[in-house]
C-alpha positions as CSV (number, residue, x, y, z in Angstrom):
1,S,-7.3,-6.0,1.6
2,W,-5.6,-6.0,-1.6
3,T,-1.3,-6.3,-1.5
4,D,0.3,-3.6,-3.4
5,Y,1.3,-5.6,-6.7
6,L,-1.5,-7.7,-8.9
7,G,0.9,-9.6,-10.3
8,L,1.0,-11.9,-7.9
9,T,-1.0,-15.1,-7.5
10,V,-4.6,-15.2,-4.6
11,G,-3.2,-18.6,-2.9
12,G,0.9,-17.4,-2.9
13,T,-0.3,-13.7,-1.2
14,L,-2.6,-16.3,1.1
15,S,0.0,-18.0,2.2
16,N,2.1,-15.1,2.7
17,A,-0.5,-12.3,5.2
18,G,-1.6,-11.0,2.0
19,V,-0.4,-7.2,3.4
20,S,-1.1,-4.0,2.1
21,G,-2.1,-0.1,3.1
22,Q,-5.7,-0.9,3.6
23,A,-4.2,-3.3,6.1
24,F,-5.4,-1.1,9.2
25,R,-9.4,-1.0,8.0
26,Y,-9.4,-4.4,6.5
27,G,-7.0,-6.6,8.0
28,P,-4.9,-8.2,5.1
29,Q,-5.7,-10.7,2.6
30,T,-6.1,-13.9,5.4
31,S,-9.1,-12.2,7.4
32,N,-10.6,-11.8,4.3
33,V,-11.4,-15.3,3.5
34,T,-13.7,-17.6,4.1
35,E,-13.2,-20.8,2.7
36,L,-10.4,-22.8,0.5
37,D,-9.4,-25.9,-0.9
38,V,-6.3,-27.4,-0.2
39,V,-4.1,-29.6,-1.4
40,T,-2.4,-31.1,1.5
41,G,1.1,-32.8,2.0
42,N,-1.0,-36.4,1.1
43,G,-2.2,-35.1,-2.3
44,D,-6.1,-34.6,-1.0
45,V,-7.7,-32.0,-1.9
46,V,-9.5,-31.0,1.3
47,T,-12.1,-28.1,2.0
48,C,-11.7,-25.6,5.1
49,S,-13.1,-22.9,6.3
50,E,-13.0,-21.5,10.2
51,M,-16.0,-24.1,11.0
52,E,-15.0,-27.1,9.1
53,N,-11.0,-28.4,8.7
54,S,-10.3,-25.3,11.2
55,E,-7.3,-26.3,11.9
56,L,-5.7,-27.0,8.3
57,F,-7.5,-23.3,7.4
58,F,-5.5,-21.4,10.2
59,S,-2.3,-23.1,9.4
60,V,-2.7,-23.1,6.2
61,L,-3.0,-19.4,5.9
62,G,0.3,-17.5,6.3
63,G,2.0,-20.7,6.3
64,L,4.3,-20.2,3.5
65,G,3.2,-22.9,1.7
66,Q,4.2,-25.6,4.2
67,F,0.9,-26.9,5.3
68,G,-0.9,-27.4,1.6
69,I,-1.3,-25.4,-1.4
70,I,-4.3,-23.3,-1.5
71,T,-6.2,-24.0,-5.6
72,R,-10.0,-21.9,-4.1
73,A,-10.2,-19.6,-1.7
74,R,-13.4,-17.7,-1.5
75,V,-13.0,-14.5,-0.1
76,L,-15.0,-11.0,0.2
77,L,-15.3,-8.7,-1.8
78,Q,-16.9,-4.9,-1.8
79,P,-17.6,-2.2,-4.1
80,A,-14.7,-0.8,-6.1
81,P,-14.7,3.3,-6.5
82,D,-14.1,5.2,-10.0
83,M,-11.4,7.4,-8.1
84,V,-8.2,7.7,-6.6
85,R,-6.7,11.0,-5.1
86,W,-2.8,9.9,-4.2
87,I,-0.9,11.3,-2.2
88,R,2.5,11.7,-0.9
89,I,4.3,13.7,1.6
90,V,7.9,14.2,2.9
91,Y,8.8,13.7,6.3
92,A,12.2,14.2,8.0
93,E,11.6,13.9,11.4
94,F,11.2,9.7,12.1
95,D,9.2,11.1,15.6
96,E,6.6,13.3,13.1
97,F,6.3,10.4,10.5
98,T,5.1,7.8,12.8
99,R,2.6,9.9,14.8
100,D,1.0,11.0,11.9
101,A,0.4,7.7,10.6
102,E,-0.2,6.1,14.1
103,W,-3.2,8.4,14.2
104,L,-4.3,7.7,10.7
105,V,-4.9,4.7,10.9
106,S,-6.3,5.1,14.4
107,Q,-9.2,6.8,12.9
108,K,-12.6,5.4,12.2
109,D,-13.5,4.9,8.4
110,E,-14.7,8.6,6.8
111,S,-12.0,10.2,9.3
112,S,-9.2,9.2,7.7
113,F,-8.1,8.3,4.1
114,D,-8.7,5.0,2.7
115,Y,-5.0,3.6,1.8
116,V,-1.9,4.6,4.7
117,E,1.0,3.3,4.5
118,G,5.1,4.1,4.4
119,F,8.3,3.6,3.1
120,V,12.2,5.6,3.9
121,F,14.2,6.9,0.9
122,V,17.6,7.8,0.8
123,N,18.1,11.6,1.0
124,G,19.6,12.4,-2.1
125,D,19.5,12.1,-5.8
126,D,19.6,8.8,-6.1
127,P,17.4,8.0,-9.3
128,V,16.6,4.6,-7.7
129,N,16.7,4.6,-3.9
130,G,16.4,9.4,-3.8
131,W,14.0,12.1,-4.4
132,P,13.2,11.3,-7.9
133,T,11.4,8.2,-6.6
134,V,9.1,10.6,-4.9
135,P,7.0,12.4,-7.2
136,L,4.1,11.3,-8.6
137,H,4.2,13.3,-11.8
138,P,6.4,14.5,-14.4
139,D,6.0,17.8,-14.3
140,Q,6.6,17.1,-10.6
141,D,9.8,18.1,-8.8
142,F,10.9,17.1,-5.7
143,D,12.8,20.2,-4.4
144,P,15.4,19.1,-1.5
145,T,16.0,22.7,-0.4
146,R,12.3,22.5,1.6
147,L,14.4,20.0,3.7
148,P,15.5,21.3,7.4
149,Q,18.7,21.4,7.6
150,S,18.8,19.1,10.5
151,S,17.8,16.0,7.5
152,G,19.2,12.8,8.2
153,S,20.7,10.6,5.9
154,V,17.1,9.1,5.6
155,L,14.3,10.8,4.4
156,Y,10.2,9.5,5.3
157,C,6.9,9.4,3.2
158,L,3.4,8.3,3.9
159,E,1.8,7.1,0.4
160,L,-2.3,8.1,0.8
161,A,-4.7,7.2,-0.8
162,L,-8.6,8.7,-0.8
163,H,-11.4,6.9,-3.0
164,Y,-14.1,8.8,-4.6
165,R,-17.1,8.3,-7.2
166,D,-17.3,9.9,-11.0
167,S,-20.0,11.9,-9.5
168,D,-18.2,13.4,-6.4
169,S,-17.8,17.0,-6.7
170,N,-13.9,17.9,-6.7
171,S,-14.3,20.7,-4.2
172,S,-15.6,17.6,-2.2
173,V,-12.6,15.4,-2.6
174,D,-10.3,18.6,-1.8
175,K,-12.5,19.3,1.4
176,R,-12.2,16.1,2.8
177,V,-8.1,15.6,1.5
178,E,-7.3,19.1,3.2
179,R,-9.6,18.5,6.3
180,L,-6.9,15.4,7.2
181,I,-3.7,17.2,5.4
182,G,-4.7,19.8,7.6
183,R,-3.5,17.7,10.7
184,L,-0.3,16.7,9.6
185,R,3.3,17.5,10.4
186,F,5.0,17.4,7.4
187,D,7.8,19.4,5.6
188,E,6.0,21.9,4.0
189,G,6.3,22.0,0.4
190,L,6.6,18.4,0.0
191,R,3.6,16.8,-1.3
192,F,3.1,15.5,-4.4
193,E,-0.6,14.4,-5.6
194,V,-2.5,13.0,-9.2
195,D,-6.5,12.1,-9.0
196,L,-6.1,8.8,-11.6
197,P,-8.4,5.9,-11.9
198,Y,-9.0,2.9,-9.1
199,V,-7.1,0.0,-11.3
200,D,-4.6,2.4,-12.5
201,F,-3.7,2.9,-8.7
202,L,-3.8,-0.6,-8.0
203,L,-1.5,-1.2,-11.3
204,R,0.9,1.7,-10.0
205,V,3.7,-1.4,-8.9
206,K,3.6,-3.8,-11.5
207,R,5.1,-0.3,-13.8
208,S,7.0,1.0,-12.2
209,E,8.7,-2.4,-12.2
210,E,7.9,-2.7,-15.9
211,I,9.9,1.3,-16.4
212,A,12.6,-0.4,-14.3
213,K,13.3,-3.5,-16.5
214,V,13.0,-1.4,-20.0
215,N,15.4,1.0,-18.1
216,G,18.3,-1.0,-16.6
217,T,17.6,0.4,-13.1
218,W,15.8,-3.0,-12.0
219,E,18.6,-5.1,-11.7
220,T,20.6,-2.8,-9.7
221,P,19.8,-2.6,-6.2
222,H,16.9,-0.9,-5.1
223,P,15.7,-2.0,-1.0
224,W,12.7,-1.2,0.1
225,L,11.1,-0.9,2.9
226,N,7.7,-0.2,3.5
227,L,6.2,0.8,6.9
């Protein structure tokens, strides 16, 4: 599992657990570590793992730096995909949102998306926290007339990703996506998706931050609640 912000350090994320939309499948980043080098409060450099100095190993992982500073980590890796189908779908009803999220993360590897995460946003045209933050491409628009009249002051969004190879046909990717999307109860007409290289998907949060700093919105309050 990897975090959603690649500008962070490995040691820093391991000190905080390292949670992402892949954690439902692979666990947090701390579950994918086999060995650490840690500088303790005494200034000693100690190598630790599940079998060696295990108390220090498990204390440091997610320990917020209180038990030592991680200077080296041996982490599990896997082959990266070439491309990602990135999707956002919107819900007005919290119960439907959570039902679909729970169903997706309970499926086996080939029966779900590779990335599942949700967030809450304002039901309004606020450029920082509202409708404009949901579409994935400049050509896409959020149409609030698609929302039910019962919509409240906040809305819910599931962010999904399906990994695939350059060699996969568009029709096969479409088929896999539609098989899963067809089971979900999001608000019709509020679905946004793009295909992009895997590295671009990993860098999406960092690039959003860079844009926000340029246009001045980074300095305004921007609460971020991921579910």
